[in-house]
TIMAR-730462 format. One record per residue (C-alpha): residue in one letter; x negated, z negated, y. Coordinates in steps of 0.02 Angstrom, whole numbers, plus 50000, padded with zeros to 5 digits. Layout:
REM residues N
aXZY/...
This chain:
REM residues 148
m446244354154978/s446714369555053/l447424369455253/i448484380155339/d448094385055543/s449904385255601/h449564390255764/c448274402555804/h448194418755922/l447054429655818/y447474445255933/y446404438256075/e444354438256094/p443324433356020/f444384433055854/v445134451355860/s443394459755882/s442694448055744/i444104446255631/e443194447655469/q442034432355519/t443374423155584/l444334424455409/e442454419655321/d442244404455452/c444054398955408/k443684401155204/k442104390755237/f443174376455305/n444754378355166/i445874386455277/s446864398455179/k448234405555285/l448364407555469/l449994409155550/s449734418555728/i450914416955852/g451594428955966/v451644427456168/n452404445356219/l453024461356130/k451114469456130/t450404453856053/s451914451555913/e451574470655870/q449734465755868/n449984450655748/i451074460555635/i449614473655611/l448434459255580/a449714451055448/n449984467155353/k448094470255334/y447524453055274/k448534443655146/n448024425755223/i448644429955378/f450544428355429/c451444428555602/t452614424655735/i453504435355855/g454144430656032/i453984431156211/h453054413756282/p453884408256442/n452244411356566/e452684429556504/t454464433256546/n454034439656717/k453004452956637/s454384455256498/k456134463556487/i457544456656430/s457864468956310/d456104466156239/i457024453256132/e458074465756043/k456354475356010/l455704459655921/e457364461155811/l456944478555763/i455164473255715/y455804458855627/n456794470755514/k455294482355480/n454094467255408/n454074452255303/k452594442455345/i453484436655503/l453884417655474/g454654412055645/i455084416755829/g453944410155965/e453204405356057/i454694402256158/g455224390156272/l455034382656457/d453534380556559/y453794373956725/f451904370656773/r451364388256792/s452904395456819/n454494392856925/n455464405956871/k456754395256763/a458114405256760/d457194419556692/q456284406956571/e457994399556526/k458794416556486/f457214421756378/f457344405156281/e459194404556242/k459204422656192/q457754421056066/i458454404255997/l459944415255954/l459014429255879/a458004416255772/l459774408055706/k460384425455678/l458764430855567/n458864412955490/l457054408955573/p456154395055628/i455684393755814/i453984388655897/v454384379456058/h453224379356199/t453764365556339/r452744358956465/d453414350356618/a455154355656561/e455624343256422/d457324338256483/d457864357356500/t457214362256322/i458184347656248/r459744351856344/i459644370656284/l459244366156109/k460524353456103/n461904365856190/i461584381056073/l461344372555920/k462914360655950/i461944343955926/n462484328456041/
């Protein structure tokens, strides 16, 4: 049986400095594919480099709610440009709301909404992060997706 790691962050240590060993370790445990999840513009770009270099690594691009205070809304436009130059991007994420660590609710909601719209435009799934914000997460998803 072959496994897929559907949520990892390969650009962080200790993985990135020993990526070859990480991939060998995965192989030992029958993990045949990895999906490295972006949390900001920089990590999204790093993901693409890894995905392009290794056939069994795929990635997502996105701005995590805890990164919204260090990001610009224009970074979402840059994510779209990045997407248009790569074919190993499988989704938008990790996006959502996190009220546990951060209280900038308005900024988080704005980033979340715009990234959902980007995913719809690009016909990509989203990887949602929600912590202590479930009601608002569901409300935003319902509003944008026109679900009752």
